[in-house]
C-alpha positions as CSV (number, residue, x, y, z in Angstrom):
1,M,-96.9,-32.2,-108.4
2,I,-96.2,-29.5,-111.0
3,V,-94.1,-30.2,-114.0
4,E,-92.7,-27.3,-116.1
5,N,-90.4,-27.8,-119.1
6,V,-90.1,-31.5,-118.4
7,K,-88.9,-30.9,-114.8
8,I,-90.7,-31.4,-111.5
9,T,-90.9,-27.9,-110.0
10,H,-93.4,-28.3,-107.1
11,I,-94.3,-31.3,-104.9
12,G,-96.8,-31.3,-102.1
13,N,-100.3,-30.1,-101.0
14,D,-101.8,-26.7,-101.7
15,L,-99.9,-26.2,-104.9
16,P,-100.4,-23.1,-107.1
17,S,-102.9,-23.5,-109.9
18,C,-101.7,-24.8,-113.3
19,E,-102.9,-24.8,-116.9
20,E,-103.5,-28.5,-117.2
21,E,-104.4,-31.2,-114.6
22,I,-103.9,-34.9,-115.4
23,D,-105.6,-37.6,-113.2
24,L,-103.1,-40.5,-112.9
25,N,-105.6,-42.7,-111.0
26,G,-103.2,-43.3,-108.1
27,K,-100.2,-44.1,-110.1
28,L,-96.7,-43.3,-108.8
29,V,-94.6,-40.6,-110.5
30,L,-90.9,-40.5,-110.0
31,P,-88.1,-38.6,-111.7
32,P,-86.1,-40.7,-114.2
33,Y,-82.9,-42.6,-113.3
34,V,-83.8,-43.2,-109.6
35,D,-81.9,-46.1,-108.2
36,P,-83.5,-46.5,-104.7
37,H,-81.4,-49.3,-103.3
38,L,-78.6,-49.6,-100.8
39,H,-76.0,-52.1,-99.9
40,L,-76.2,-53.2,-96.2
41,D,-72.6,-54.4,-96.3
42,Y,-71.5,-50.8,-96.7
43,V,-73.4,-49.8,-93.5
44,N,-71.8,-52.7,-91.6
45,T,-68.3,-51.9,-92.9
46,L,-68.5,-48.2,-91.8
47,S,-69.7,-49.2,-88.3
48,E,-66.7,-51.6,-88.0
49,L,-64.3,-48.9,-88.9
50,G,-65.6,-46.6,-86.2
51,Q,-67.0,-44.1,-88.7
């Protein structure tokens, strides 16, 4: 992952070279304010309405 001006700009393998590399020892890096949850009742409600 490459971060420029506090924004994630590149994610993946074979990234371009960068000025500084930080070894995070396997830690997970996510953008801020991620809310990775869902409500299963919404899924069931949509299927009942035929949508």
